[in-house]
C-alpha positions as CSV (number, residue, x, y, z in Angstrom):
1,X,24.0,-75.4,-42.8
2,X,23.3,-78.7,-44.5
3,X,27.0,-79.4,-44.8
4,X,27.5,-78.5,-41.1
5,X,24.7,-80.8,-40.1
6,X,26.1,-83.6,-42.3
7,X,29.6,-83.1,-40.7
8,X,28.1,-83.3,-37.2
9,X,26.2,-86.4,-38.2
10,X,29.3,-88.1,-39.6
11,X,31.3,-87.1,-36.5
12,X,28.7,-88.8,-34.3
13,X,28.9,-91.9,-36.5
14,X,32.6,-92.2,-36.2
15,X,33.4,-93.9,-32.8
16,X,36.9,-92.3,-32.7
17,X,35.4,-88.8,-33.0
18,X,32.4,-89.3,-30.7
19,X,34.1,-88.3,-27.4
20,X,35.9,-85.4,-29.1
21,X,32.6,-84.1,-30.5
22,X,30.9,-84.4,-27.2
23,X,33.7,-82.6,-25.4
24,X,33.6,-79.8,-28.0
25,X,29.8,-79.5,-27.6
26,X,30.1,-79.5,-23.8
27,X,32.7,-76.7,-24.1
28,X,30.4,-74.7,-26.3
29,X,27.5,-75.1,-23.9
30,X,29.7,-74.2,-21.0
31,X,30.9,-71.0,-22.7
32,X,27.3,-70.1,-23.7
33,X,26.1,-70.8,-20.1
34,X,29.0,-68.7,-18.7
35,X,28.1,-65.8,-21.0
36,X,24.5,-66.0,-19.9
37,X,25.5,-66.1,-16.2
38,X,27.8,-63.2,-16.8
39,X,25.0,-61.2,-18.4
40,X,22.7,-62.1,-15.6
41,X,25.3,-61.1,-13.0
42,X,25.7,-57.7,-14.8
43,X,22.0,-57.1,-14.4
44,X,21.9,-58.3,-10.7
45,X,21.2,-55.8,-8.0
46,X,22.7,-55.6,-4.5
47,X,21.0,-54.6,-1.3
48,X,20.5,-50.9,-1.0
49,X,21.6,-49.5,2.4
50,X,18.5,-48.0,3.9
51,X,16.3,-49.5,1.2
52,X,15.4,-52.9,-0.3
53,X,17.4,-55.9,0.7
54,X,18.1,-58.9,-1.6
55,X,16.6,-62.2,-0.4
56,X,15.4,-60.6,2.9
57,X,13.3,-62.8,5.1
58,X,12.9,-60.3,8.0
59,X,12.0,-56.7,8.6
60,X,14.7,-54.2,7.5
61,X,17.4,-53.1,10.0
62,X,15.7,-50.5,12.3
63,X,17.1,-47.1,12.6
64,X,14.5,-45.7,15.0
65,X,13.3,-46.9,18.5
66,X,9.8,-47.5,17.1
67,X,11.1,-49.7,14.3
68,X,13.2,-51.7,16.8
69,X,10.1,-52.2,19.0
70,X,8.1,-53.3,16.0
71,X,10.7,-55.9,15.1
72,X,10.8,-57.2,18.7
73,X,7.0,-57.4,18.8
74,X,7.0,-59.2,15.4
75,X,9.5,-61.8,16.7
76,X,7.7,-62.1,20.0
77,X,4.3,-62.8,18.3
78,X,6.0,-65.3,16.0
79,X,7.4,-67.2,19.0
80,X,4.0,-67.3,20.7
81,X,2.3,-68.5,17.5
82,X,5.0,-71.1,17.0
83,X,4.6,-72.4,20.6
84,X,0.8,-72.6,20.2
85,X,1.3,-74.4,16.9
86,X,3.7,-77.0,18.4
87,X,1.5,-77.5,21.5
88,X,-1.8,-77.9,19.6
89,X,-0.5,-80.1,16.8
90,X,1.7,-82.1,19.3
91,X,-1.3,-82.9,21.5
92,X,-3.3,-83.7,18.4
93,X,-0.8,-86.1,16.8
94,X,0.0,-87.7,20.2
95,X,-3.7,-88.4,20.8
96,X,-4.1,-89.8,17.3
97,X,-1.1,-92.1,17.8
98,X,-1.7,-93.0,21.4
99,X,-5.5,-93.6,21.3
100,X,-5.8,-95.2,17.8
101,X,-8.4,-97.9,17.3
102,X,-5.7,-100.5,16.5
103,X,-4.5,-100.3,20.1
104,X,-8.0,-100.9,21.4
105,X,-8.7,-97.4,22.5
106,X,-12.4,-96.7,23.2
107,X,-13.8,-93.1,23.0
108,X,-15.1,-91.6,26.2
109,X,-18.7,-90.4,26.5
110,X,-19.4,-87.3,28.4
111,X,-21.4,-84.0,28.0
112,X,-19.1,-81.5,29.6
113,X,-16.0,-81.1,31.8
114,X,-15.6,-78.2,34.2
115,X,-11.8,-78.6,34.0
116,X,-11.7,-78.4,30.2
117,X,-14.1,-75.4,30.2
118,X,-11.9,-73.6,32.6
119,X,-8.7,-74.5,30.8
120,X,-9.8,-73.4,27.3
121,X,-11.1,-70.1,28.7
122,X,-8.3,-69.2,31.0
123,X,-5.3,-70.2,28.8
124,X,-6.4,-68.2,25.7
125,X,-7.2,-65.3,28.0
126,X,-3.7,-65.3,29.4
127,X,-2.2,-65.7,25.8
128,X,-4.3,-62.7,24.6
129,X,-3.1,-60.6,27.5
130,X,0.5,-61.5,26.9
131,X,0.1,-60.4,23.3
132,X,-2.0,-57.3,23.9
133,X,0.2,-55.6,26.5
134,X,3.4,-55.2,24.5
135,X,1.4,-54.6,21.3
136,X,-0.6,-51.8,23.0
137,X,2.5,-50.2,24.3
138,X,4.1,-50.1,20.8
139,X,0.9,-48.8,19.1
140,X,0.4,-46.0,21.7
141,X,4.1,-45.0,21.2
142,X,3.7,-45.0,17.4
143,X,0.8,-42.4,17.7
144,X,2.5,-40.1,20.3
145,X,3.5,-37.2,18.0
146,X,3.8,-34.7,20.9
147,X,6.9,-32.6,21.6
148,X,8.3,-32.9,18.1
149,X,11.5,-31.0,17.3
150,X,10.5,-30.6,13.6
151,X,7.1,-30.7,11.9
152,X,6.8,-31.4,8.2
153,X,3.7,-31.7,6.0
154,X,3.9,-34.4,3.3
155,X,1.4,-34.0,0.6
156,X,0.7,-36.7,-1.9
157,X,0.2,-35.8,-5.5
158,X,-0.2,-38.0,-8.6
159,X,2.7,-38.9,-8.6
160,X,5.1,-37.1,-6.4
161,X,5.5,-35.8,-2.8
162,X,5.4,-32.2,-1.7
163,X,7.2,-31.3,1.6
164,X,6.6,-28.2,3.7
165,X,8.6,-27.5,6.8
166,X,6.0,-26.1,9.1
167,X,7.7,-25.9,12.5
168,X,11.2,-26.1,13.8
169,X,14.6,-25.5,12.2
170,X,13.9,-25.1,8.5
171,X,10.5,-23.6,8.9
172,X,9.3,-22.0,5.7
173,X,11.1,-24.4,3.4
174,X,9.0,-26.2,0.8
175,X,9.7,-28.2,-2.3
176,X,8.4,-31.1,-4.5
177,X,10.1,-34.5,-4.6
178,X,9.8,-36.3,-7.9
179,X,11.3,-39.5,-9.4
180,X,14.5,-38.8,-11.2
181,X,13.8,-38.5,-15.0
182,X,16.6,-41.0,-15.8
183,X,14.9,-43.6,-13.7
184,X,11.7,-43.2,-15.7
185,X,13.5,-43.5,-19.0
186,X,15.1,-46.7,-17.8
187,X,11.6,-48.0,-17.0
188,X,10.2,-47.0,-20.3
189,X,13.1,-48.7,-22.1
190,X,12.7,-51.9,-20.0
191,X,16.3,-51.6,-18.9
192,X,16.4,-51.2,-15.1
193,X,19.8,-50.5,-13.7
194,X,21.3,-49.6,-10.3
195,X,20.5,-50.6,-6.8
196,X,18.3,-47.5,-6.4
197,X,16.2,-48.2,-9.4
198,X,12.9,-46.3,-9.1
199,X,14.0,-44.9,-5.8
200,X,16.1,-42.0,-6.8
201,X,14.5,-38.5,-6.6
202,X,15.5,-35.0,-7.4
203,X,14.8,-33.5,-4.0
204,X,15.0,-35.9,-1.0
205,X,13.4,-35.0,2.3
206,X,16.2,-33.9,4.7
207,X,16.0,-34.2,8.5
208,X,18.5,-34.0,11.4
209,X,19.6,-37.1,13.3
210,X,18.3,-37.8,16.9
211,X,15.5,-35.3,16.5
212,X,11.8,-36.1,16.7
213,X,10.2,-35.4,13.4
214,X,6.4,-35.2,13.1
215,X,5.1,-36.0,9.6
216,X,1.6,-34.6,8.8
217,X,0.1,-36.4,5.8
218,X,-2.6,-35.3,3.4
219,X,-3.2,-35.6,-0.4
220,X,-4.5,-33.3,-3.1
221,X,-6.2,-35.9,-5.4
222,X,-6.4,-39.6,-4.3
223,X,-5.3,-41.6,-1.3
224,X,-1.6,-42.1,-1.0
225,X,0.5,-43.5,1.9
226,X,3.9,-42.3,3.2
227,X,6.0,-45.3,4.2
228,X,9.7,-45.7,5.1
229,X,10.2,-49.3,6.4
230,X,13.6,-48.6,8.2
231,X,11.7,-45.9,10.3
232,X,8.8,-48.2,11.1
233,X,6.5,-45.6,9.6
234,X,3.4,-46.0,7.3
235,X,0.7,-43.4,7.3
236,X,-2.2,-42.9,4.8
237,X,-2.4,-39.5,3.1
238,X,-6.1,-38.8,2.4
239,X,-7.6,-35.8,0.5
240,X,-9.4,-33.5,2.8
241,X,-8.1,-35.1,6.0
242,X,-4.9,-34.7,8.1
243,X,-3.1,-37.7,9.6
244,X,0.2,-37.7,11.4
245,X,3.0,-40.0,12.4
246,X,6.6,-39.5,13.7
247,X,10.1,-40.9,13.7
248,X,13.4,-40.2,15.3
249,X,16.3,-41.5,13.2
250,X,19.3,-42.6,15.3
251,X,21.7,-43.0,12.4
252,X,22.7,-40.7,9.5
253,X,22.4,-41.9,6.0
254,X,19.9,-42.4,3.1
255,X,16.6,-44.2,3.7
256,X,14.0,-45.2,1.2
257,X,10.4,-46.0,0.9
258,X,7.5,-45.8,-1.5
259,X,3.8,-44.8,-1.7
260,X,2.1,-47.8,-0.1
261,X,-1.4,-47.1,-1.5
262,X,-2.4,-47.9,-5.1
263,X,-2.8,-44.4,-6.3
264,X,-3.0,-44.7,-10.1
265,X,-1.2,-45.7,-13.2
266,X,2.2,-44.3,-12.0
267,X,2.0,-45.6,-8.5
268,X,5.4,-47.3,-9.0
269,X,7.0,-44.0,-9.8
270,X,6.3,-42.3,-6.4
271,X,9.4,-43.1,-4.2
272,X,10.3,-41.6,-0.9
273,X,13.9,-40.7,-0.1
274,X,14.8,-39.4,3.4
275,X,18.3,-38.1,4.0
276,X,19.3,-38.0,7.7
277,X,22.1,-35.5,8.4
278,X,24.1,-34.6,11.5
279,X,23.0,-31.4,13.3
280,X,25.8,-29.3,11.7
281,X,25.2,-30.6,8.2
282,X,21.4,-30.1,8.6
283,X,21.9,-26.5,9.7
284,X,24.1,-25.9,6.6
285,X,21.5,-27.5,4.4
286,X,18.7,-25.3,5.9
287,X,20.8,-22.2,5.3
288,X,21.6,-23.1,1.7
289,X,18.0,-24.1,1.0
290,X,16.6,-20.8,2.3
291,X,19.1,-18.9,0.1
292,X,18.1,-21.0,-2.9
293,X,14.3,-20.4,-2.3
294,X,14.9,-16.7,-1.8
295,X,16.7,-16.5,-5.1
296,X,13.8,-18.3,-6.8
297,X,11.1,-16.2,-5.2
298,X,9.2,-14.3,-7.9
299,X,6.9,-11.3,-7.7
300,X,3.6,-12.5,-9.3
301,X,2.9,-8.9,-10.4
302,X,6.1,-8.8,-12.5
303,X,5.6,-8.6,-16.3
304,X,7.9,-10.9,-18.2
305,X,8.9,-10.8,-21.9
306,X,8.3,-13.9,-24.0
307,X,12.0,-14.9,-24.3
308,X,12.5,-14.9,-20.5
309,X,9.3,-16.9,-19.9
310,X,10.2,-19.5,-22.5
311,X,13.7,-19.9,-21.0
312,X,12.3,-20.3,-17.5
313,X,9.5,-22.6,-18.8
314,X,11.9,-24.9,-20.5
315,X,13.6,-25.7,-17.2
316,X,10.2,-26.2,-15.5
317,X,9.1,-28.5,-18.3
318,X,12.3,-30.6,-18.1
319,X,12.0,-31.0,-14.4
320,X,8.3,-31.8,-14.1
321,X,6.6,-32.4,-17.4
322,X,9.0,-34.2,-19.7
323,X,8.7,-37.4,-17.8
324,X,5.2,-38.0,-19.1
325,X,4.9,-35.7,-22.2
326,X,8.5,-36.5,-23.3
327,X,11.1,-33.9,-24.2
328,X,9.7,-33.7,-27.8
329,X,6.2,-33.1,-26.5
330,X,4.8,-36.1,-28.4
331,X,3.3,-37.8,-25.3
332,X,3.0,-41.6,-24.9
333,X,0.2,-44.0,-24.3
334,X,-2.7,-42.3,-22.5
335,X,-0.6,-39.1,-22.1
336,X,-1.7,-36.7,-24.8
337,X,0.9,-34.9,-26.9
338,X,1.5,-31.2,-26.3
339,X,3.0,-30.6,-29.8
340,X,0.0,-29.7,-31.9
341,X,-2.5,-30.0,-29.0
342,X,-5.8,-28.2,-29.5
343,X,-5.7,-26.9,-25.9
344,X,-2.2,-25.5,-26.3
345,X,-3.1,-23.9,-29.7
346,X,-6.4,-22.5,-28.4
347,X,-6.7,-18.7,-28.5
348,X,-8.0,-18.8,-24.9
349,X,-4.8,-19.1,-22.9
350,X,-6.7,-19.8,-19.7
351,X,-7.9,-23.2,-20.9
352,X,-4.4,-24.6,-20.7
353,X,-3.8,-22.8,-17.4
354,X,-6.9,-24.5,-16.0
355,X,-5.7,-27.9,-17.1
356,X,-2.3,-27.3,-15.4
357,X,-3.9,-26.1,-12.2
358,X,-6.7,-28.6,-11.9
359,X,-5.5,-31.7,-13.9
360,X,-7.6,-33.6,-16.4
361,X,-9.2,-37.0,-16.9
362,X,-7.3,-38.6,-14.0
363,X,-4.2,-38.8,-16.2
364,X,-2.9,-35.2,-16.1
365,X,-2.4,-34.4,-12.3
366,X,-2.9,-31.0,-10.8
367,X,0.2,-28.8,-10.6
368,X,-1.0,-26.2,-8.1
369,X,2.1,-26.7,-6.1
370,X,4.1,-24.9,-8.7
371,X,4.5,-21.1,-8.3
372,X,2.4,-18.7,-10.4
373,X,5.6,-17.7,-12.3
374,X,6.5,-21.3,-13.0
375,X,3.0,-22.2,-14.4
376,X,3.0,-19.0,-16.5
377,X,6.5,-19.9,-17.8
378,X,5.8,-23.5,-18.7
379,X,2.5,-22.7,-20.4
380,X,4.2,-20.0,-22.4
381,X,7.0,-22.5,-23.3
382,X,4.6,-25.1,-24.6
383,X,2.7,-22.5,-26.6
384,X,5.9,-21.4,-28.4
385,X,7.9,-24.6,-28.7
386,X,8.1,-27.5,-31.2
387,X,5.5,-26.8,-34.0
388,X,3.4,-24.6,-31.6
389,X,4.1,-21.1,-32.7
390,X,1.2,-19.2,-31.2
391,X,3.2,-16.2,-30.0
392,X,1.0,-16.2,-26.9
393,X,2.4,-15.2,-23.5
394,X,0.9,-16.0,-20.1
395,X,1.8,-13.7,-17.3
396,X,2.0,-14.8,-13.6
397,X,-0.8,-12.3,-12.7
398,X,-3.1,-14.3,-15.0
399,X,-2.3,-17.5,-13.2
400,X,-3.0,-15.8,-9.8
401,X,-6.5,-14.8,-11.1
402,X,-7.1,-18.3,-12.4
403,X,-6.4,-19.8,-9.0
404,X,-9.3,-17.9,-7.5
């Protein structure tokens, strides 16, 4: 290193080599800068159709009539505010310039002016009416959830969404939509990738195009909010209360949103993905989904052997639990490990069942949305995996009794 520094020092001293050295140094810096820019470009994200837009300065492209009306209203209000701004400050600066003291202006002395009183009462009234009429029309339309073709209940959980098709084509379908585990792993590693980072889910909400969809929102634990910007929809989901909103997508495709209410430590991991299909494709999806649910339907009175429950529980754990507790059961941060856990190893099997059903300490959410067989299977799996070799088996009937 000393020899290199000496060589550089000598090169800088020699006039003949000075320009050459500087050119070489410039070339090195250029290459280094190019490599850095290349690395940055590799990490750059693009606009996601139906989702976030890079460097956006306006509302997202609307795909519903309500969203289009909201954008028009937004621009209309912006124009009115801009006109008021220009008028007020124009008059103010004109008055300051025209009636300045250096030009010999003398201030007037009066107590009141009927004309001024009428002007600053009537003009703001007219402005308010001009703003209120279109705003009221849009707000009333936003709350008109009547005559829906499809009704879906969206239930917020920490930290996922549960969807139940209550009325219309697809009635009886229900599932949970959770962040894709690969997305969570990227977040944990600090290496985000892809245009749909933290927006990809395992089960998107599927709806038909050009059909009025009513969304009923509620929550099981804390306040959440169901929001899809492209639809112009944002509705709070409050425990113990029912709210509703609606949309009618005019285009097929994938559209994204997120929980818009700070709901806990994993608020960022609660995306919304809505897939809008054509009528034929939606009918095919409904048919396939009903067959899938029928195949998964379990008799809670069925008695399972340990091997079958462990195999079933491994799949349930990978789909729902491994995100927080990790595949090796070691946990991370505030999430307690399941490998060697006193609750898991406890002789009283129902203690762990109660934790799965009801949650614990605000960190472990409730998993009541899982079926009795799925809960029995995942509890049996954790009790007989890793270093946990309890030999205990939890049957679905025991979970049914614990729910009461």
